[in-house]
C-alpha positions as a Markdown table, in Angstrom:
| # | Residue | x | y | z |
|---|---|---|---|---|
| 1 | Met | 20.7 | -16.5 | -43.8 |
| 2 | Asp | 23.6 | -16.4 | -41.3 |
| 3 | Asp | 23.4 | -19.5 | -39.1 |
| 4 | Thr | 26.2 | -18.4 | -36.8 |
| 5 | Pro | 24.9 | -18.8 | -33.1 |
| 6 | Leu | 24.3 | -15.5 | -31.3 |
| 7 | Pro | 26.6 | -15.0 | -28.3 |
| 8 | Gly | 24.1 | -13.4 | -25.9 |
| 9 | Leu | 25.2 | -11.7 | -22.8 |
| 10 | Pro | 28.5 | -13.1 | -21.3 |
| 11 | Ala | 28.3 | -15.4 | -18.3 |
| 12 | Pro | 28.9 | -13.9 | -14.9 |
| 13 | Pro | 32.1 | -14.3 | -12.9 |
| 14 | Pro | 32.4 | -17.4 | -10.8 |
| 15 | Pro | 30.8 | -17.8 | -7.4 |
| 16 | Gly | 32.8 | -15.9 | -4.7 |
| 17 | Ala | 33.8 | -13.1 | -7.0 |
| 18 | Ser | 32.8 | -9.5 | -6.1 |
| 19 | Ala | 33.1 | -6.1 | -7.7 |
| 20 | Leu | 33.4 | -4.5 | -4.3 |
| 21 | Pro | 36.6 | -4.4 | -2.2 |
| 22 | Pro | 37.0 | -7.1 | 0.4 |
| 23 | Gly | 35.7 | -6.0 | 3.8 |
| 24 | Thr | 33.2 | -3.5 | 2.3 |
| 25 | Phe | 30.7 | -4.5 | 5.0 |
| 26 | Asp | 33.0 | -5.2 | 7.9 |
| 27 | Gly | 31.3 | -4.3 | 11.1 |
| 28 | Ser | 27.9 | -4.1 | 9.4 |
| 29 | Leu | 24.8 | -6.1 | 10.3 |
| 30 | Val | 22.5 | -7.1 | 7.5 |
| 31 | Leu | 18.9 | -8.5 | 8.0 |
| 32 | Val | 17.4 | -10.5 | 5.2 |
| 33 | Thr | 13.7 | -11.6 | 5.4 |
| 34 | Gly | 13.1 | -14.9 | 3.6 |
| 35 | Gly | 16.8 | -15.4 | 3.8 |
| 36 | Gly | 16.7 | -19.1 | 4.5 |
| 37 | Thr | 16.4 | -20.2 | 0.9 |
| 38 | Gly | 16.5 | -19.2 | -2.7 |
| 39 | Leu | 17.3 | -15.6 | -3.7 |
| 40 | Gly | 17.2 | -14.3 | -0.2 |
| 41 | Lys | 19.9 | -16.7 | 0.8 |
| 42 | Ala | 21.9 | -15.8 | -2.3 |
| 43 | Ile | 21.7 | -12.1 | -1.3 |
| 44 | Ala | 22.8 | -12.9 | 2.2 |
| 45 | Ala | 25.8 | -14.9 | 1.0 |
| 46 | Glu | 27.2 | -12.0 | -1.0 |
| 47 | Phe | 26.9 | -9.6 | 2.0 |
| 48 | Ala | 28.6 | -12.3 | 4.1 |
| 49 | Arg | 31.5 | -12.6 | 1.6 |
| 50 | Leu | 32.1 | -8.9 | 2.0 |
| 51 | Gly | 32.3 | -9.1 | 5.8 |
| 52 | Ala | 28.8 | -8.5 | 7.0 |
| 53 | Asp | 27.2 | -10.3 | 10.0 |
| 54 | Leu | 23.8 | -11.6 | 9.2 |
| 55 | Val | 20.3 | -11.9 | 10.6 |
| 56 | Ile | 18.2 | -14.3 | 8.7 |
| 57 | Val | 14.4 | -14.2 | 9.2 |
| 58 | Ser | 11.9 | -16.8 | 8.0 |
| 59 | Arg | 8.5 | -18.1 | 9.0 |
| 60 | Ala | 9.8 | -21.6 | 8.6 |
| 61 | Glu | 12.3 | -22.8 | 11.2 |
| 62 | Glu | 13.3 | -25.7 | 9.1 |
| 63 | His | 14.7 | -23.3 | 6.5 |
| 64 | Leu | 16.8 | -21.5 | 9.1 |
| 65 | Arg | 19.0 | -24.3 | 10.4 |
| 66 | Pro | 20.6 | -25.4 | 7.1 |
| 67 | Ala | 20.9 | -21.8 | 6.0 |
| 68 | Arg | 22.7 | -20.9 | 9.1 |
| 69 | Arg | 25.3 | -23.6 | 8.6 |
| 70 | Glu | 25.8 | -22.7 | 5.0 |
| 71 | Leu | 26.2 | -19.0 | 5.6 |
| 72 | Ala | 28.3 | -19.4 | 8.7 |
| 73 | Ala | 30.8 | -21.4 | 6.6 |
| 74 | Leu | 31.6 | -18.2 | 4.8 |
| 75 | Gly | 33.2 | -16.9 | 8.0 |
| 76 | Thr | 30.4 | -14.7 | 9.2 |
| 77 | Arg | 28.3 | -14.5 | 12.3 |
| 78 | Val | 24.7 | -15.6 | 11.5 |
| 79 | Thr | 21.7 | -15.1 | 13.8 |
| 80 | Thr | 18.4 | -16.6 | 12.8 |
| 81 | Ala | 14.8 | -15.7 | 13.9 |
| 82 | Val | 11.4 | -17.2 | 13.2 |
| 83 | Cys | 9.2 | -14.3 | 12.4 |
| 84 | Asp | 5.9 | -13.7 | 10.6 |
| 85 | Ile | 6.5 | -10.2 | 9.1 |
| 86 | Arg | 2.8 | -9.4 | 9.4 |
| 87 | Asp | 3.2 | -9.3 | 13.1 |
| 88 | Pro | 4.6 | -5.9 | 14.3 |
| 89 | Glu | 5.1 | -7.1 | 17.8 |
| 90 | Arg | 7.2 | -10.0 | 16.7 |
| 91 | Ile | 9.1 | -7.8 | 14.4 |
| 92 | Ala | 10.0 | -5.5 | 17.3 |
| 93 | Glu | 11.1 | -8.5 | 19.3 |
| 94 | Val | 13.5 | -9.6 | 16.5 |
| 95 | Tyr | 15.0 | -6.1 | 16.4 |
| 96 | Asp | 15.4 | -6.1 | 20.1 |
| 97 | Ser | 17.1 | -9.4 | 20.2 |
| 98 | Cys | 19.3 | -9.2 | 17.2 |
| 99 | Gly | 20.3 | -5.5 | 17.3 |
| 100 | Leu | 19.8 | -2.7 | 14.8 |
| 101 | Pro | 20.8 | -3.7 | 11.3 |
| 102 | Asp | 22.7 | -1.3 | 9.0 |
| 103 | Val | 21.0 | -2.9 | 6.0 |
| 104 | Leu | 17.5 | -4.4 | 5.7 |
| 105 | Val | 16.7 | -6.6 | 2.7 |
| 106 | Asn | 12.9 | -7.1 | 2.4 |
| 107 | Asn | 12.9 | -10.3 | 0.4 |
| 108 | Ala | 10.0 | -12.3 | 1.9 |
| 109 | Ala | 6.9 | -12.5 | -0.1 |
| 110 | Ala | 4.0 | -14.8 | -0.9 |
| 111 | Asn | 2.7 | -15.8 | -4.3 |
| 112 | Phe | 0.8 | -18.5 | -6.2 |
| 113 | Pro | -1.1 | -18.5 | -9.5 |
| 114 | Val | -4.8 | -18.1 | -9.6 |
| 115 | Pro | -7.3 | -16.4 | -12.0 |
| 116 | Ala | -8.8 | -13.3 | -10.4 |
| 117 | Glu | -12.3 | -14.7 | -10.5 |
| 118 | Asp | -11.3 | -17.7 | -8.5 |
| 119 | Met | -9.3 | -15.8 | -5.9 |
| 120 | Ser | -10.7 | -15.9 | -2.4 |
| 121 | Pro | -10.6 | -12.9 | -0.1 |
| 122 | Asn | -8.3 | -14.8 | 2.2 |
| 123 | Ala | -5.9 | -15.6 | -0.7 |
| 124 | Trp | -5.8 | -11.9 | -1.6 |
| 125 | Arg | -5.3 | -10.8 | 2.0 |
| 126 | Ala | -2.5 | -13.4 | 2.6 |
| 127 | Val | -0.4 | -12.3 | -0.4 |
| 128 | Val | -0.9 | -8.6 | 0.0 |
| 129 | Asp | -0.3 | -8.7 | 3.8 |
| 130 | Ile | 2.9 | -10.6 | 3.5 |
| 131 | Thr | 4.3 | -9.0 | 0.4 |
| 132 | Leu | 3.3 | -5.4 | 0.9 |
| 133 | Thr | 2.2 | -4.9 | 4.6 |
| 134 | Gly | 5.1 | -7.1 | 5.8 |
| 135 | Thr | 7.6 | -5.0 | 3.8 |
| 136 | Phe | 6.1 | -1.8 | 5.2 |
| 137 | Leu | 6.2 | -3.1 | 8.8 |
| 138 | Met | 9.8 | -4.3 | 8.6 |
| 139 | Ser | 10.8 | -1.0 | 7.0 |
| 140 | Arg | 8.8 | 1.1 | 9.6 |
| 141 | Glu | 10.6 | -0.6 | 12.5 |
| 142 | Phe | 14.0 | -0.2 | 10.8 |
| 143 | Gly | 13.3 | 3.5 | 10.0 |
| 144 | Arg | 11.9 | 4.4 | 13.5 |
| 145 | Arg | 14.9 | 2.9 | 15.2 |
| 146 | His | 17.4 | 4.6 | 13.0 |
| 147 | Leu | 15.7 | 7.9 | 13.2 |
| 148 | Ala | 15.7 | 7.6 | 17.0 |
| 149 | Ala | 19.4 | 6.7 | 17.0 |
| 150 | Gly | 20.4 | 9.3 | 14.5 |
| 151 | Thr | 22.2 | 6.7 | 12.4 |
| 152 | Pro | 22.1 | 6.1 | 8.6 |
| 153 | Gly | 20.8 | 2.9 | 7.0 |
| 154 | Ser | 19.9 | 1.2 | 3.7 |
| 155 | Ile | 16.8 | -0.7 | 2.7 |
| 156 | Ile | 16.5 | -2.9 | -0.3 |
| 157 | Asp | 13.0 | -4.1 | -1.3 |
| 158 | Val | 12.9 | -7.1 | -3.7 |
| 159 | Gly | 10.2 | -6.5 | -6.2 |
| 160 | Ala | 8.8 | -7.9 | -9.5 |
| 161 | Ser | 8.7 | -6.6 | -13.0 |
| 162 | Tyr | 4.9 | -7.1 | -13.2 |
| 163 | Ala | 4.7 | -4.1 | -10.8 |
| 164 | Trp | 4.9 | -2.1 | -14.0 |
| 165 | Thr | 3.2 | -4.4 | -16.5 |
| 166 | Gly | 0.5 | -6.2 | -14.5 |
| 167 | Gly | 0.6 | -9.9 | -13.9 |
| 168 | Pro | -2.2 | -12.0 | -15.4 |
| 169 | Gly | -2.8 | -14.9 | -13.1 |
| 170 | Phe | -1.2 | -13.0 | -10.2 |
| 171 | Ala | -3.5 | -10.1 | -9.5 |
| 172 | His | -2.7 | -10.2 | -5.8 |
| 173 | Ser | 1.1 | -10.4 | -6.1 |
| 174 | Ala | 1.2 | -7.8 | -8.9 |
| 175 | Ala | -0.8 | -5.3 | -6.9 |
| 176 | Ala | 1.3 | -5.9 | -3.8 |
| 177 | Lys | 4.6 | -5.5 | -5.7 |
| 178 | Ala | 3.3 | -2.3 | -7.3 |
| 179 | Gly | 2.7 | -1.1 | -3.8 |
| 180 | Val | 6.2 | -2.0 | -2.8 |
| 181 | Arg | 7.6 | -0.1 | -5.8 |
| 182 | Thr | 5.7 | 3.0 | -4.7 |
| 183 | Leu | 6.8 | 2.5 | -1.1 |
| 184 | Val | 10.4 | 2.6 | -2.3 |
| 185 | Arg | 9.9 | 6.0 | -3.8 |
| 186 | Thr | 7.9 | 7.3 | -0.9 |
| 187 | Leu | 10.2 | 6.3 | 1.9 |
| 188 | Ala | 13.3 | 7.4 | -0.1 |
| 189 | Val | 12.0 | 10.9 | 0.0 |
| 190 | Glu | 10.7 | 10.8 | 3.6 |
| 191 | Trp | 13.9 | 9.3 | 5.1 |
| 192 | Gly | 16.6 | 10.6 | 2.8 |
| 193 | Pro | 17.1 | 13.7 | 5.1 |
| 194 | Tyr | 17.9 | 11.3 | 7.9 |
| 195 | Gly | 20.5 | 9.3 | 6.0 |
| 196 | Ile | 18.3 | 6.3 | 5.1 |
| 197 | Gln | 18.4 | 5.2 | 1.5 |
| 198 | Val | 15.6 | 3.0 | 0.1 |
| 199 | Asn | 15.9 | 1.1 | -3.2 |
| 200 | Gly | 14.2 | -1.7 | -5.0 |
| 201 | Leu | 15.7 | -4.7 | -6.7 |
| 202 | Val | 13.8 | -6.9 | -9.3 |
| 203 | Pro | 15.1 | -10.3 | -10.3 |
| 204 | Gly | 14.6 | -12.0 | -13.6 |
| 205 | Leu | 14.5 | -15.8 | -14.1 |
| 206 | Met | 17.2 | -17.1 | -11.8 |
| 207 | Pro | 16.6 | -20.8 | -11.2 |
| 208 | His | 17.1 | -21.9 | -7.6 |
| 209 | Glu | 16.0 | -24.5 | -5.1 |
| 210 | Asp | 13.1 | -22.5 | -3.7 |
| 211 | Met | 11.2 | -21.5 | -6.8 |
| 212 | Thr | 7.4 | -21.6 | -6.5 |
| 213 | Asp | 5.6 | -24.6 | -8.0 |
| 214 | Asp | 4.2 | -22.6 | -10.9 |
| 215 | Ile | 7.6 | -21.3 | -12.0 |
| 216 | Arg | 9.2 | -24.8 | -11.5 |
| 217 | Gly | 6.3 | -26.3 | -13.5 |
| 218 | Asn | 6.8 | -23.8 | -16.4 |
| 219 | Leu | 10.5 | -24.6 | -16.5 |
| 220 | Asp | 9.8 | -28.3 | -16.5 |
| 221 | Arg | 7.3 | -28.0 | -19.3 |
| 222 | Ala | 9.4 | -25.7 | -21.5 |
| 223 | Asp | 12.7 | -26.4 | -23.2 |
| 224 | Ala | 15.5 | -24.0 | -24.3 |
| 225 | His | 15.1 | -21.7 | -21.4 |
| 226 | Asp | 18.2 | -19.6 | -22.4 |
| 227 | Ala | 16.8 | -19.0 | -25.9 |
| 228 | Arg | 13.6 | -17.5 | -24.4 |
| 229 | Gln | 15.6 | -14.7 | -22.8 |
| 230 | Pro | 17.0 | -11.6 | -24.7 |
| 231 | Ala | 20.3 | -12.3 | -22.9 |
| 232 | Leu | 20.2 | -15.9 | -24.3 |
| 233 | Arg | 20.7 | -17.2 | -20.8 |
| 234 | Val | 19.0 | -17.2 | -17.5 |
| 235 | Gly | 20.4 | -15.3 | -14.5 |
| 236 | Ala | 22.5 | -16.7 | -11.6 |
| 237 | Pro | 21.2 | -15.9 | -8.1 |
| 238 | Arg | 24.6 | -14.5 | -7.2 |
| 239 | Glu | 24.0 | -11.7 | -9.8 |
| 240 | Leu | 21.1 | -10.5 | -7.7 |
| 241 | Gly | 23.3 | -10.6 | -4.6 |
| 242 | Trp | 26.0 | -8.5 | -6.3 |
| 243 | Ala | 23.4 | -5.9 | -7.2 |
| 244 | Ala | 22.1 | -5.8 | -3.7 |
| 245 | Thr | 25.6 | -5.4 | -2.1 |
| 246 | Phe | 26.3 | -2.5 | -4.5 |
| 247 | Leu | 23.0 | -0.7 | -3.7 |
| 248 | Ala | 23.8 | -0.9 | 0.0 |
| 249 | Ser | 27.5 | -0.1 | -0.3 |
| 250 | Pro | 29.2 | 3.3 | 0.3 |
| 251 | Tyr | 29.6 | 3.5 | -3.5 |
| 252 | Ala | 25.9 | 3.9 | -4.0 |
| 253 | Arg | 25.1 | 6.5 | -1.4 |
| 254 | Phe | 23.5 | 8.9 | -3.9 |
| 255 | Ile | 21.2 | 6.2 | -5.3 |
| 256 | Thr | 17.9 | 6.2 | -3.6 |
| 257 | Gly | 14.3 | 5.8 | -4.7 |
| 258 | His | 15.5 | 3.7 | -7.6 |
| 259 | Thr | 14.4 | 0.2 | -8.6 |
| 260 | Leu | 17.1 | -1.8 | -10.4 |
| 261 | Val | 15.9 | -4.6 | -12.6 |
| 262 | Val | 18.3 | -7.5 | -13.0 |
| 263 | Asp | 16.7 | -9.7 | -15.7 |
| 264 | Gly | 18.7 | -9.3 | -19.0 |
| 265 | Ala | 16.0 | -7.0 | -20.4 |
| 266 | Asn | 13.4 | -9.8 | -20.5 |
| 267 | Trp | 10.5 | -7.8 | -19.1 |
| 268 | Gln | 11.1 | -5.1 | -21.8 |
| 269 | Arg | 11.0 | -7.2 | -24.9 |
| 270 | Arg | 8.2 | -6.7 | -27.4 |
| 271 | Gly | 7.7 | -8.6 | -30.7 |
| 272 | Pro | 6.8 | -6.9 | -34.0 |
| 273 | Val | 3.8 | -9.1 | -34.1 |
| 274 | Ser | 1.8 | -9.9 | -31.0 |
| 275 | Pro | 1.3 | -13.6 | -30.2 |
| 276 | Pro | -2.2 | -15.0 | -30.0 |
| 277 | Val | -4.0 | -14.4 | -26.8 |
| 278 | Val | -4.5 | -17.4 | -24.6 |
| 279 | Pro | -6.8 | -16.8 | -21.6 |
| 280 | Val | -5.2 | -17.3 | -18.2 |
| 281 | Arg | -7.6 | -20.0 | -17.3 |
| 282 | Glu | -6.5 | -22.0 | -20.3 |
| 283 | Gln | -2.9 | -21.4 | -19.6 |
| 284 | Met | -3.4 | -22.9 | -16.1 |
| 285 | Gly | -5.4 | -25.8 | -17.4 |
| 286 | Arg | -8.6 | -24.7 | -15.7 |
| 287 | Gly | -12.0 | -25.3 | -17.2 |
| 288 | Pro | -14.7 | -22.6 | -17.8 |
| 289 | Phe | -15.6 | -20.5 | -14.8 |
| 290 | Thr | -18.9 | -21.7 | -13.4 |
| 291 | Gly | -19.3 | -19.4 | -10.4 |
């Protein structure tokens, strides 16, 4: 048996690198929901490095102040706004005050693990309203304003791979993300004639400071994270940012209605022998359901 280590997929270029020409987004305004932390901030940073001005939206004001300092250090103008994306009136106020973005990145979402039988109606509504309805309301306001102005635009919706596969333990989020994936396809057709492209973007495992407690807990409990990926490494948040900037760039104008998965093929892997089934309740350390 050959014990030579497998190479896996090569590491990405260093932070600050880009495949797009400098100044690709000069004069553009990019709005990122949930852009104060994590993958949203990583996406915003790559647009900033290519010349875009930014609008960063978050429900948590404490996330906006440090993000503004960090992103402004890249030499861009950064505007921040506290906004609950479930509130269409507040969304309109943000657009009124910040101007019409050329690019909208719908990154904000809600998620937490819970078996379906334990999920409360409020838990269901909160996740679906933020993840799906919020994405629609942000997109609707963006689309209406561009249609009225007769200007082109680009929307990128951050999704999840369990929109295809289902997500045991995440029925609310999986259903909402499946809705987002269908929304991408629908709006791409409706708004394409008016110059608005709509695409999806799905991240794989990309460790960052704002991961949910369940993902952080899984990482803390498991070892050899790289060996658990077909790429033999996890992703870097900047890799998602590079994908986002490409999809919204002039070089991707004919790409619309597409969802790009950036996860090193992890969601597609299948073993020749299925592993034993472990009920979700057991995986979460919960006892038997008692009603």
